[in-house]
N, C-alpha and C positions, 0 to 999 in steps of 0.2 A: 393652602387653607389657613386662615388665621386661627390661632389657638388662644382662647381666653383663659386667664388664670387669675386668681385673687392674689393681691400683694401680701395678704396675711398668710400665716403658715397653713399649707394645704395638706401636709402629711402628718403633722404632729397632732392627730386627732385625739382630743382629750376624752377618753372613754370613761364614762361614769359607771361606778359599780351598780349592779342591778339592784333596784329597790323593790320592796313589796308594792304591789299595785292593786287598787280596788277594781274588782270586776264589775263592770256596768253593762247592762244589756244594750244592744244596739236599738236605737229608737226606731219605731216602725209606725209610720203615719198611715200606711195603706196595707190592708190585709193581703197576705201572700200565701200561695199554696206551698206546702213542703212535701216533697215526694220522698218516701222512705227509701233507704238503700238496702240492697240485698244483704242478708246476714253474712258475717265473716266466719262464723264457726265452721269448723271442718265438717264436711258431709252435707252442709246445707246447699251450697252451690246454687243451682238454678231450679231447684224443685218447685219454688213458688213463682217461677217466671211468668206463668200464665196470669197469676193474680196481679203481678206488677203491671203487666201489659194491659190487663183489664182496668186497673185503677187509673193508669195513664190515659187510656182511651176515654174513660168516664169523665175525667177532669177536663180533657180537651173538648169533649162533647158539650159540657156545661158552658165552657167559654164561648164555643161556637154559637150555642143557643142564645146566650146573652148578647153576643155581638149582632146576630141577625135580627133578634127581637128589637134591639135598639135601632138598627138600620131600617126595619120595617116601620117602626113607630115614626121615624123621621119621614118616611115616604108618605104615610097617611097624613101626618101633620102638615106636610107641604101641600098635599092635595086639598086639605080642608081649609087651609089658611092662606090661599093664594092672594098676594097683594097685602096681606096683613103682617105676617111674620112675628116671631116671638124670640127676641134675643135671649131671654131667660131660659127658654126651652132649649135653644141651640147650645147655650153654655152648659146645660145639664147633660145634653147628649155628648158634647165634647168631653166633659169630665168623665162620663161613663166609659167612653172609648179609651181615654187615657188610663183609667183604672183597669180596664180589661187588658190593655197593652202591658201595664205594669205586672198584672197577674201572669201574663204569658211569659214575661222575661224572668220572673221568679221561678216559674215552672220550668223554663228552659235550663236554668241553673241546676235544678234537681234532676232533670232528664240527663243532662250531660255528666253529672256526677254518677248517676247510675251507669252510664256508658263507660265511664272510667273504671268502675268496679267490675265490669265484665272482662277487663283485660286479664289474659291468662298468665302474663309474666309479671313478676314482682321484682323490680330492680334492687339489687343489693350491691352497694359500693364497697370496694376494699382497696387497700393501698396498692399503688402500682409498683412497677419495678423501678430500680434506681435509674434506669435509662430514661424512662418517661417521667418519673417522679410525680405523676398525677394519678388520681383514683381511676379505676376502671369499673366497668359495669358487667355484672354476671346475671344470669337469669335463674329464676326459681319458681317452678310451677306449684301452686297450692290448691288448684281446683280439682275436685273429684267428679265434676259434672261430665256427663257424656257430651261429645261434640254436638250432637243434634239438639240437645237442650240449650246449650250455649248459643248456638247459631239461631235457634228459634227466638230466644230472648233478645239477642242483639238485633235481629232482623225487625222484630216488632218495635223495639225501642227506636231504631233508626227511622222507621216510618213515622213515629210520633214526633220525633225531632224535626223531620221535614215538614210535617203538617203544622207544627208549632210555628216554624219559620214562615210558612205560607200565610197563616192567619196574621202574624205580625206585619207582614208585608202589606196585606190588605188594609189593616188598620192604619198603618203609616201612610199609605198612598192617599187615604182620604184627607190627610193633613198636608199633603204635598211634601212628605218626608221620605227618605230612603232608608230601608232597613240595613243593618250592618251585615255585609257579606251575603245578602239574600240573592244577589245575582249569580253567585257561584252554584255550580251543580255538584251533586254528590256522585262521584264516580266509583264504581266497583265497591259500593257499600262503605266508602271511606268518609266518615263524617268530618274528619279533619280537613278535607278539601273544602267543605262548606263553612266550617266555623273555626278554622285554624287560627290560633291566637286569641280565641274569644272566651271559652270556658273549658276547663278540664286540664289536669296536669299532663295527660298524654297528648293534648292538643298543643301545648307549649313545647313543641318538638325542638330538637337541637338543630342548629343551622349547619348545613353541610359546608365543609371547607371548600373554598374555590380551588379548582384545579388549574395547573399550568401557571404557577407563579412566575413572574418576571424577576430574574435573579442575576447577580453578578458574582463571579468567583473572587475569593480573597486569598491571594498568594503573596504575602509580604516579602519584600526584599530583605536580605540580611543587613543588619545594622542600619535600618532606616525606620525611624519612629515618628509617630504623631502623638503629641501630648494633648490630652483632652482638657479644655478649659470650659467649665460650666459654673455660672454664677447667678443665674436667674431663678428666683423662687426657691422652693423647698425640694424635698427628695423626688417627688413625682416629676417635677420639671427637669431635674438633673438626670433622671433615668431616660426621659425623652431626648434630652441633649446627648446623652451617652449613646443612645441608639443611632442618632444621626452621625455622631463621630465615628462609629463603627463603619457606617456607609462611606464616609469620607476616607477613612483609612484603607478600605478595600479598593476604592477607585484610584487611590494614590499609591497603592502597593506598599503600605507601611504597617508596622506593628503598633497597636494602640496602647499607650501608657495611660493608666487610670490616674485621676488627679491625686495629689498628695492629701492625706487625711488632715494635715495641718491647715489646709485651706479649703477643704471640702469634706464630704462625708467619708466614713470608713466603709467603703463599698463591700469589702469581704465579709462584713457582719450581716449584710442584708441580702446580697445576691450571690449566686453561685458562679464564681469566676472560672473555676476548673471546668464546670459544665460547658462554658462557652468554647474553651479550647478543645474539649472532647468532641464538640459538634463539628469541628473542622479537621480533626485528627492532626492538628498542627498548632504551634504557638502563634496566636494572633493577638492576644491581650495579655498584658502583664501589669502587675501592681506597681505603684511608684516605688515602694520599698525594694521590690525585686530589681527594678531597673537601677536604683541607687546603689545597691550592693554590687551589681555587675560592673558599675563604673567606679567602684571603691569610693562612693560618696562624693565623687567629683563630677557633678552634673552640670552640663552646659547646654543651654537652649540656643541653637544656632540661628533660629529665625522665629519671630513672633508676628503673626498676621491677624488683625482684627477682622472678623467677618462683617460685623455691623459697624457702620461708620458713625452711628448715633446710638447712645451718647458718645461724645467726642472720644476718638481713639488717639492716644498720644504716641503710638508706635506706627506700624505700617497698616494702613487700611486697604482692604482688597478693592473696594469700590468707594472712594472718597465722595464721588458725586451723589451717592445714595443718602448722604447726611441730611438732606432736606426732605426726604420722603417720609410720609407718616406710616406707610406700610412697607414691609420688606418686599423687594422685587422678586418675582419668580425666576428661578435659575434652573439650568439643566446640567447634566454631567459635564458637558464640554466647558461650561463656565468654570466649574470647580477645578478641573484638570488644567485649564488654561491659566488660572490665577495661583494655584497652590502647588503645582508640580515644581519640584526643585531637587537638587542633589544634596541638600543639607542633611546631616545625620539626624538631628532632632528638630522637628517643626512643631510649633505650638499654634493652635488655631482656636479662637473663641470669640464670644460665646455664640453657639449656633442653635440655641433652643428655638429662636424665632426664625431660623433659616427656612426659607420656602424653596427647597430643592427636591424636585421629583416627588412631591408630597404623597401622591397615590402609590407610587412605587415603594417609597420608604415605609409607609404606614400600613401596607397590606398585611393580612394575616400571615405570620411566619417570617415577616421582614423581607428586605430586598436582597439578602445574601444567600448564596447556595450553601446549604448545610444539611446535616442528617438528623436534626432534632425538630421537635414541634415548635419550640421557641428558644431564643437565645438568652434573653435577659429574664431570668426567673428567680424566685426566692431561694435562699440558701437551703441546703438539705435539712438543717435543724429547724428552720422556720416552717418548711413544708410538713415535716413530721409532726410538729406541734399543732399545726392547723388541722391535720387529719385527726389527731387525738382529740382536739376540741370538738370537731364535728361528730366524732363517734360518741363523745360524752354528752353533749348538749343538744345536738340538732338532728342527727340521723341523715338518711339518704335523700330526703325531700324537704327542702326549706327555701324560703325566699330570703334574699339578702338585700338590705336597703342601706345605701350610703346617704345619710341625712346631714348634709353640711349646713352649719348655722353660724359658727364663729366667724365674724368679719364678712359674712356673706350678704348681710342686709344692704350695706352701702355698695358693695361690689355689684350685686345684682341690679339694684335700683339705678345705677349709673348706666346700665345697658339699655339699648332700645327696647328690648323685651325683658322685663324683670324675671328672675328665676328664684325669687325668695317667696315661698308660699306660706300663708297662714296655716297653723297647725291643723285646724279642722279641714281645710281644703286638702292639705297633704294627706290626711287620714283617708279622705274619700278617694283620692287617687290610688293610694296603697290598697284600699279595699277592692277597687276594680281589678287590680292584678291578682289579689287573693282569690277572687271569684273565677279567675282563669285557671287556677291551680287547685290542687287538693293539699297544698302544703300545710301542715299542722302548726308550724312555728315560723317566726321571722327573725333573722339575725340583723341586729341594728348596729351599724358602724356610724358613730356620730360624735360630735364635739358639743352637742346641745346641752343646755342646762337641764337639771332634773325636772324643773317646772314644765319644760316643753315636752320632754320624753314621757313624763307621767300623763300629761294630757293626751299625747299621741296614743299611748297604750290604752287609755280609757275609751278612745274613739274607734280604735281598730277592733271591730268585732264582726263576726259573720254568723248569720243564723242565731242571733242572740247569744253567741259564745265568743268571749274574748280570744283573740289570737295572740298567744304569748310572744312578746318581743324580747329576744335574748341579747343581752350585751355582755361583752367579755368581762368577767368578774376580776376583781383584784386578786393578786397572788395569795394562795393559801397553801400551807405545807400539807394540809389534809388532802387536797386535790393534787393529782399527779399528771394531769394533761400537759402542764407547762414545765414539768421537771427538767426536760432536756435543756431549755433555755437557761434556767438558773444554774444547772450543773455546769454549763459552759460559759457562765458569767455574761449572758446576754439578756437576762431579765432586767426589766425596768429601763431598758434603752428605748427611748421614744421612737427612734427610726425602726427598730426591730418590731415594736408593737404596731407601727403603721403598716409595715410589709406583712405582718401576720394578719392584720385586718383585711388587707387586700387579698391575701390568699384564701381566707375563709369566704369572702364575697365571691371570688373567682370560681369557687367550687360549688356554688349554689345552683339549684334547679333553675331559678329565675333571679335576675338582678335588676334593681331599680337604683339608678344613679342620680347625681346632682349635676345638672347642666352647668357647664363652665368650669368644672373642677377637673384638674389634671389627675387627681387621685382617682376619680371615676373613670377617666379616659384610660388609665393604666389597667384598671380592672377589666374594662371592655377588651383591651388588647390581650390580656392573659386568657380571658374566656374564649376568645376567638382562636387563639393559638392552641389552647388545650382541648378544643372541641366541646366546650361547655356552653357556648353561646346559644341562647334560646330565641325563638321568634317572639317571645313575650318580653324580652329584655327591653328596657326603655329608661329614659330619664324621668324623674318625678314630675307628674302632671304634664307630660309631653304634649305639646300643641295647645296648652292653655296659658292664660295669663293669670296672675294672682287676682283674686276677687276684691282685693283692697291693696292699694299701693300708697305709701306715705309720700308726702311732698318732699322735694329736694331742699337741701339747706340753702 
């Protein structure tokens, strides 16, 4: 699989301090119904469930009457004007139908929000154990309603949701359109089967981890090492390169030496190296400094092999004939062992970021190696704790995370066959569609965009005439203590630490919206899948769309 990445810095996301923003109401061109939600106060529960069901039924009845009156009007109009026709009248009927459809969709949002509020469990996240190093979910029941009242309300509400869908389908069929998910049937009263991933936080359910991973054991031979060489792009690219090097080291039975911080990043500041070795119960990865000390600073690389023949390799190229290829050739394990197996003590191989070797196997959730952890490459313990403290301080247990990549992205995206750089108003509309699928009260914004763009984005992101706060990581303040661990350990104001912190906060979100073509986004998706946070509502910004305006090329 070809992996696209910008030549500009992908990880050094310049995060702008949160500014005050003007609250502007969401423009509303068409009247919409708003269905009230059941009270949250203790003791209220479902006492007024009959009133809500009655109100819902009354609203639907009015929409049905409007629709069939319009349809009947068209019937008689057609009978009285055979051979004449009235384009103006037909346009009015079409407009009325579309208005009715819009009302139904707004009503559907309200119905499904009511459905969410009937959930008996209220998830509360707390920090996980050191072994998992990720938050866990506990249940907390707050409803005092009797089971019969809850069941009665949910049953009536489900019937209205199904009826709403049937009316939408009827309206859409008259225009030759298909309703979203209307072909699905509700099984065992589970509305999620009908509208999964459409509206409601509980409908953006977590994605189950695939079972039966294809893996390989990693049992390195004594005094046999593989030195990782990663030079392409920024930190996210290097972490992908590092993951592939771990696979190479495993199939070559070697211990992996991390790159020297003199020529690469200082990995122990951002990822947990000890965690990797603990996952295997053996030493499989060592830092360059540790290896240097073991050799008393007398390091000798016995053999250096270039994986890519282009750009020109002035040492030994594994496949010189590939120099004329525009895309890397797909390889399998046999190709790697055949070219790189040797008895030299220290073998260096690079750069393999673009290597296409068993891509589906290497990039599967959990990775290609047999281990006892959820993921191998994860943020350092200090970064993880800092992310958890930030979430507890600013976001809570239910938030949407958005990676809004802008710097250097305009030219990069427009050079692609399908551009991935969206105007701010269009991006806001795409974000709002995801907001409507959840009940998240806030959005975490990871971005390098200028304040002029983020301020406009905030002014446009509003639901039900209420702005949805977009939280950006603020600058360090001695008053706030959520980032005290980083500054106490001299990790504050490190751009790579800030980037991995952003990734961690995004990875812990209820739903994540990424930037297509960004390896920063790709690494967040990897963490979410490995940690079990991936949602059916996760997607790239404006997925499946093209920008509604694209500038000409130079």
